[in-house]
KOLBA-677081 format. One record per residue (C-alpha): x, y, z. Coordinates in steps of 0.1 Angstrom, whole numbers, padded with zeros to 4 digits. Example, Ala and Ser with C-alpha at 12.3 -4.5 7.8 and 13.67 -1.06 7.14 Angstrom:
! KOLBA-677081
<<0123 -0045 0078>>,
<<0137 -0011 0071>>,
//
This chain:
! KOLBA-677081
<<0135 0148 0441>>,
<<0157 0176 0441>>,
<<0188 0149 0432>>,
<<0169 0137 0407>>,
<<0163 0172 0386>>,
<<0198 0184 0396>>,
<<0212 0148 0380>>,
<<0194 0156 0343>>,
<<0205 0191 0343>>,
<<0241 0189 0355>>,
<<0253 0148 0348>>,
<<0262 0160 0311>>,
<<0285 0188 0323>>,
<<0299 0165 0352>>,
<<0306 0136 0329>>,
<<0324 0155 0307>>,
<<0345 0171 0330>>,
<<0356 0135 0345>>,
<<0361 0125 0311>>,
<<0382 0146 0296>>,
<<0401 0145 0334>>,
<<0406 0108 0335>>,
<<0405 0098 0297>>,
<<0379 0064 0311>>,
<<0342 0065 0301>>,
<<0337 0041 0331>>,
<<0355 0061 0358>>,
<<0338 0091 0346>>,
<<0304 0075 0349>>,
<<0309 0060 0386>>,
<<0328 0092 0395>>,
<<0292 0112 0383>>,
<<0268 0090 0403>>,
<<0295 0087 0433>>,
<<0287 0126 0431>>,
<<0253 0128 0435>>,
<<0257 0104 0461>>,
<<0279 0125 0478>>,
<<0255 0150 0475>>,
<<0224 0138 0483>>,
<<0241 0132 0521>>,
<<0255 0162 0525>>,
<<0227 0182 0515>>,
<<0206 0169 0545>>,
<<0226 0181 0567>>,
<<0231 0215 0553>>,
<<0223 0239 0531>>,
<<0242 0245 0494>>,
<<0238 0274 0475>>,
<<0258 0272 0447>>,
<<0246 0240 0437>>,
<<0265 0231 0404>>,
<<0290 0250 0419>>,
<<0292 0222 0442>>,
<<0289 0193 0424>>,
<<0317 0204 0401>>,
<<0341 0204 0430>>,
<<0332 0169 0440>>,
<<0339 0156 0406>>,
<<0368 0173 0400>>,
<<0387 0166 0435>>,
<<0372 0129 0428>>,
<<0389 0128 0393>>,
<<0421 0144 0406>>,
<<0422 0116 0428>>,
<<0414 0089 0404>>,
<<0442 0103 0385>>,
<<0468 0102 0412>>,
<<0460 0064 0420>>,
<<0462 0055 0383>>,
<<0496 0072 0378>>,
<<0516 0043 0392>>,
<<0492 0017 0367>>,
<<0502 0041 0342>>,
<<0537 0039 0343>>,
<<0537 -0002 0337>>,
<<0511 -0003 0309>>,
<<0522 -0021 0283>>,
<<0523 -0001 0250>>,
<<0508 0033 0243>>,
<<0480 0047 0262>>,
<<0448 0059 0248>>,
<<0419 0072 0263>>,
<<0386 0051 0262>>,
<<0367 0059 0229>>,
<<0336 0075 0227>>,
<<0312 0065 0206>>,
<<0283 0084 0195>>,
<<0250 0064 0203>>,
<<0229 0091 0188>>,
<<0205 0092 0223>>,
<<0233 0096 0255>>,
<<0228 0136 0261>>,
<<0260 0136 0281>>,
<<0277 0126 0243>>,
<<0255 0149 0229>>,
<<0276 0178 0252>>,
<<0309 0166 0246>>,
<<0303 0164 0208>>,
<<0296 0205 0210>>,
<<0333 0205 0221>>,
<<0365 0193 0207>>,
<<0369 0161 0223>>,
<<0391 0145 0198>>,
<<0422 0112 0210>>,
<<0450 0143 0201>>,
<<0434 0170 0224>>,
<<0430 0142 0249>>,
<<0462 0131 0250>>,
<<0477 0166 0250>>,
<<0457 0170 0283>>,
<<0475 0139 0297>>,
<<0504 0152 0296>>,
<<0492 0183 0323>>,
<<0498 0177 0358>>,
<<0462 0172 0374>>,
<<0460 0208 0388>>,
<<0469 0223 0353>>,
<<0447 0199 0335>>,
<<0420 0209 0358>>,
<<0423 0246 0357>>,
<<0430 0249 0319>>,
<<0396 0227 0313>>,
<<0375 0246 0337>>,
<<0387 0280 0320>>,
<<0395 0271 0284>>,
<<0364 0247 0280>>,
<<0340 0252 0308>>,
<<0349 0289 0303>>,
<<0343 0295 0343>>,
<<0357 0328 0362>>,
<<0389 0327 0382>>,
<<0372 0329 0412>>,
<<0345 0303 0403>>,
<<0377 0279 0398>>,
<<0389 0292 0430>>,
<<0363 0278 0452>>,
<<0363 0243 0429>>,
<<0396 0236 0432>>,
<<0404 0254 0460>>,
<<0430 0277 0450>>,
<<0436 0317 0453>>,
<<0421 0329 0420>>,
<<0458 0344 0417>>,
<<0474 0309 0417>>,
<<0446 0295 0394>>,
<<0460 0324 0369>>,
<<0493 0312 0374>>,
<<0480 0275 0368>>,
<<0460 0281 0334>>,
<<0488 0304 0317>>,
<<0516 0275 0325>>,
<<0491 0248 0314>>,
<<0481 0267 0283>>,
<<0518 0273 0271>>,
<<0522 0235 0277>>,
<<0492 0230 0256>>,
<<0504 0252 0228>>,
<<0505 0226 0205>>,
<<0474 0212 0203>>,
<<0459 0202 0172>>,
<<0441 0227 0153>>,
<<0403 0225 0140>>,
<<0407 0207 0108>>,
<<0399 0224 0077>>,
<<0376 0200 0061>>,
<<0339 0198 0070>>,
<<0321 0171 0089>>,
<<0309 0151 0059>>,
<<0345 0157 0037>>,
<<0364 0135 0063>>,
<<0335 0114 0065>>,
<<0343 0108 0026>>,
<<0375 0103 0030>>,
<<0374 0076 0061>>,
<<0348 0058 0036>>,
<<0375 0061 0008>>,
<<0399 0050 0030>>,
<<0382 0020 0045>>,
<<0369 0006 0010>>,
<<0404 0009 -0004>>,
<<0414 -0010 0027>>,
<<0389 -0037 0019>>,
<<0396 -0040 -0015>>,
<<0436 -0044 -0009>>,
<<0441 -0006 -0033>>,
<<0473 0005 -0017>>,
<<0473 0032 -0041>>,
<<0438 0049 -0027>>,
<<0453 0043 0009>>,
<<0485 0066 0005>>,
<<0467 0091 -0014>>,
<<0444 0095 0016>>,
<<0474 0094 0043>>,
<<0500 0119 0044>>,
<<0532 0106 0037>>,
<<0549 0114 0076>>,
<<0515 0102 0089>>,
<<0514 0082 0124>>,
<<0494 0051 0136>>,
<<0490 0046 0176>>,
<<0474 0012 0187>>,
<<0465 0005 0223>>,
<<0459 -0035 0234>>,
<<0470 -0026 0268>>,
<<0488 -0060 0268>>,
<<0458 -0079 0268>>,
<<0457 -0083 0226>>,
<<0480 -0080 0196>>,
<<0489 -0044 0193>>,
<<0519 -0023 0180>>,
<<0540 -0014 0213>>,
<<0553 0015 0196>>,
<<0540 0041 0174>>,
<<0542 0034 0136>>,
<<0554 0061 0110>>,
<<0552 0067 0075>>,
<<0520 0057 0053>>,
<<0541 0032 0038>>,
<<0546 0012 0067>>,
<<0506 0021 0079>>,
<<0496 0009 0049>>,
<<0514 -0025 0050>>,
<<0504 -0028 0088>>,
<<0466 -0025 0079>>,
<<0469 -0051 0049>>,
<<0482 -0076 0074>>,
<<0457 -0070 0102>>,
<<0425 -0072 0073>>,
<<0440 -0109 0061>>,
<<0436 -0116 0097>>,
<<0403 -0107 0103>>,
<<0378 -0137 0106>>,
<<0349 -0132 0074>>,
<<0324 -0129 0101>>,
<<0338 -0093 0110>>,
<<0326 -0059 0098>>,
<<0331 -0025 0098>>,
<<0306 0004 0107>>,
<<0310 0043 0102>>,
<<0301 0060 0137>>,
<<0314 0092 0155>>,
<<0343 0086 0174>>,
<<0357 0115 0197>>,
<<0335 0138 0179>>,
<<0348 0128 0144>>,
<<0345 0101 0116>>,
<<0357 0071 0129>>,
<<0351 0031 0122>>,
<<0341 0006 0146>>,
<<0352 -0030 0138>>,
<<0333 -0057 0152>>,
<<0340 -0096 0152>>,
<<0315 -0119 0162>>,
<<0290 -0090 0164>>,
<<0313 -0078 0195>>,
<<0337 -0045 0193>>,
<<0368 -0053 0183>>,
<<0387 -0020 0174>>,
<<0379 0010 0176>>,
<<0395 0036 0152>>,
<<0395 0072 0153>>,
<<0411 0097 0129>>,
<<0431 0130 0130>>,
<<0431 0152 0094>>,
<<0461 0177 0090>>,
<<0442 0202 0058>>,
<<0420 0172 0034>>,
<<0448 0142 0043>>,
<<0447 0114 0071>>,
<<0476 0127 0093>>,
<<0471 0107 0124>>,
<<0453 0072 0129>>,
<<0446 0058 0167>>,
<<0434 0025 0169>>,
<<0423 0013 0209>>,
<<0417 -0025 0210>>,
<<0423 -0034 0246>>,
<<0389 -0054 0260>>,
<<0388 -0035 0287>>,
<<0384 -0001 0274>>,
<<0356 -0013 0248>>,
<<0338 -0031 0278>>,
<<0309 -0002 0273>>,
<<0308 -0009 0239>>,
<<0295 -0043 0240>>,
<<0257 -0052 0233>>,
//
């Protein structure tokens, strides 16, 4: 009974930590599930005073282990790697928790550049506002060591994306305009909405056809998108959704999610487009 109550209370927090660490929804859900099984087993043998810190410790250590075991697979990954898209279904409390924070694709990609320990300390300090003493207990390093790791990580994260100046509705309106222009073949409007030096990154993981390298400049991106549109079957459709905290688009073919697109804005223009097409990274979205 106690474990069930703890699950309801801390699952959103633990999922948020695990997802930010691994960039994988499937892994995050597994790690949280395993954490409560571990807690259940250990709590029957000894008294755990700070339950929240103990659960965070289990999830963080498991996340670090998962990242290390996945490092070799990442080295041979085909094409660009993007995190699994977090699409807001409107009812999952773990997603509501994540949306309160900056969980953009760009932010997650920057986190991937940090070492496992740097990412753990940076997230716990910067995002979750933990003290160095609390972080020390979770990752089993001294508070002064945690402080040094944090400052090193923060320096690496100096180029993290700034919050867009546009509000959510303005961004959504531009995403809708871009999508409508794409469907109508209005190249002029698409170019108007994109920054001239915009970037398109797609992740097919070698499972489906996708650009292996980033595509640069608005002209090349528009050309690519119009050629993709021509190849989509007639029964495909686009839905506007919240993807990693920002307005995005889900493209369905035969009622199955084929692509998830998230966008990054700089001032009032689209500066980056991320498209996940790897079926393994979209499995959690299939109904």
